[in-house]
C-alpha positions, 0 to 999 in steps of 0.5 A, a space after each residue: 168530183 161526184 157532183 160532176 156525175 150525179 145531180 141529186 144531192 141525196 145520191 151524193 150523200 148516200 155514196 159519201 155516207 157509205 163506209 167505202 165512200 172515200 175509196 169510191 170517190 177517189 176511184 171516180 177522180 181517177 176515172 175522170 183523169 183517165 178520160 173514162 166516159 160518163 156512162 162508165 162512172 154511172 155503171 161502176 159506182 152502183 156496183 161498188 156500192 153493192 160490193 161495199 154493202 156485201 163486204 160489210 155484211 160478211 164481216 169487213 170492217 176496214 178497207 184492207 179487208 176488201 180484197 178478201 171479199 172480191 171473189 165471193 162478191 163476183 160469185 154472188 153477182 153472177 148468181 143474182 144475174 142468173 136469178 134475174 131471168 137473164 140466163 146465159 146462152 153459154 158459159 162465155 156469157 157467164 164468164 163475161 159477167 164475172 170478168 166485168 164485175 171482177 175488173 171493176 172491183 179490182 181496179 177500184 182496189 188498186 186505186 184505193 189501196 196502193 199497197 195491194 198487190 192484186 194488180 189488174 185482177 188477173 190471177 198470176 200463175 206461180 213461177 214454175 219450179 219456184 221451190 225446186 229451182 229458185 234461181 233459174 229465172 234470175 239466171 235468165 234475166 241477169 246472166 243471159 240478159 233475156 228480155 221480159 217477153 223471152 222470159 215469159 216464153 220460158 214460163 209457158 214451156 216450163 209450166 208444161 213440163 212441171 204439169 207433166 211431171 206432176 201427172 207422173 207423181 214426180 216432185 223432184 227435178 233431180 229424178 228427171 230421166 231420159 224416158 220422162 223427157 221423151 214422154 214429155 216431148 211425145 205428149 206435148 208435140 200434138 198440141 203445139 205447132 212446129 214453131 212453138 214446139 221448137 221454142 219449148 224444146 229450146 227452153 227445156 234444154 236451157 233449163 236442163 243445162 242449168 240443172 246440170 250446172 248447179 249440180 241438181 242433175 248428175 249429167 247433162 240431159 239437154 242433148 236428149 231433147 230434140 226439136 222438130 227439124 226446121 229447114 232454113 229458107 223453107 218458108 215463103 214470105 207472107 207478103 202481099 202485092 202493092 195493089 193489095 196494100 192500096 186496097 187495104 189503105 182505102 178501107 181505113 176511115 180517116 175521118 175518125 181519130 182512130 182511122 187517122 192513127 191506124 192509117 199512120 201506123 199502116 204507112 209506117 209498116 209498109 214504107 219502112 218495114 218496121 216491127 210492131 214493137 218498134 212502132 209502139 216504142 216511137 215517141 213524139 221527139 223521134 219525128 224530127 220535123 226540122 231535118 225531115 227524119 224519123 228516128 227508130 231508137 229501139 230496134 231488135 239488134 239494140 241499135 237505132 236507125 234514122 230514116 228520111 221522113 217520107 212525105 206520105 208518112 209525114 203527112 199521115 203522122 201530122 194529120 193524126 197528131 193534129 186532129 186525132 191524138 188525145 190531149 195527154 202528157 204521154 210522150 208515146 206517139 200512138 195512144 189508145 183512144 178508149 180509156 185509159 188512154 195509154 200507149 199502144 202495145 206492140 200487140 195492138 199494133 199488129 192487131 190493127 194491121 190484121 183488122 184492116 187486112 181482113 176488112 179489105 178481104 186480103 187472103 194471107 196466112 197469119 195476118 198481122 204487122 209482119 205481113 206488111 213488113 214482108 211486103 216492104 222487104 219484098 218490094 225492095 228485093 223486086 226493085 233490085 236493091 242488094 240484100 245487105 242494103 235491104 237488111 240494113 234498111 229493115 234492121 236485120 242482123 245479118 243478110 241470112 235473114 234477108 235471103 229468104 226473100 230472094 229465093 223465089 221470084 214471087 211476081 213471076 210465079 204469080 204470072 205463071 199461076 194465073 196464065 195459061 202456060 203458053 209463055 212457057 
């Protein structure tokens, strides 16, 4: 595979003659399979050759020892970059050099050493209260049946609590007291928004109830943790007008593969009001061309929905699949176009929606995929459909989730705000 990228025989001989030549060649083969551009191979192989020489100079004699030399090599690379006269203007540039170096080395080690648990190079933080309460996160997954994304929120919340107790010098969770919990909530509240604070208080209450159930705490302290007061139907949905939807779609450059993919995602969002996670989970077989149906299998309420395949949506998907989708064995409908060509995540779907909303100059708070979901629901409300029908259409568990769209006449209020008041 090296012959595909390097023309000079001496270069190929030098790479294969290195003591880590085999891992490097294995990594190059992997890059080719993942459709990385040739320039990436040309940039990464010299860096890995330097890493091999650095590790050997510092005592490495076998491949399993390579991960121990990754961090010192990153520091050496940053120092060499600074000494070369390219001083960074800020700390962010230095962090970028370190990140790029670490990611390449880590990726090669992951390919070359399957047993290595270094992952993607990101340092995984320890599980909060792992030693004091080892069974809590297993309880969340097995007994409460929470999804990984929900469990992650508990990690964030309890990591804050663990850090706060560490500042107080309290290493024993059985010593938790009402003043400690009050101080934790008071100290944390200014750093979080209302929604995040509610999530943190909820996670803390569940943790305290678990401690009481296991006998770690003699009494249940969960009732002492009060979340910020939130009023039902207090917010106005962040929908945009249909003219703004057209303006957003006109910004998409459908001449490019990425544009064709993004256009299909956007019309799915505004036509069916799908969530970003539901779009990311769509597979090729979920589009039933023969019966002209779209199957959405992974909804939030753990059920599936079959929609009639809109002509606009079908044409957008067909345009993308035929002329934009990478040739790959992946069955997921929407894929990355940069290597590695993997399925889009729900975060990427929301990010693309946010990108085009900003590109079209449409002012909206918290721009993202849910903005277009709100737009779909609001349009159905304005058309006079019953709330139960609308809730079933967009996958709401109950009509209470749909009621917020009916509490105000959005378009009428816009006319009042833009008019001179004479009609009143």
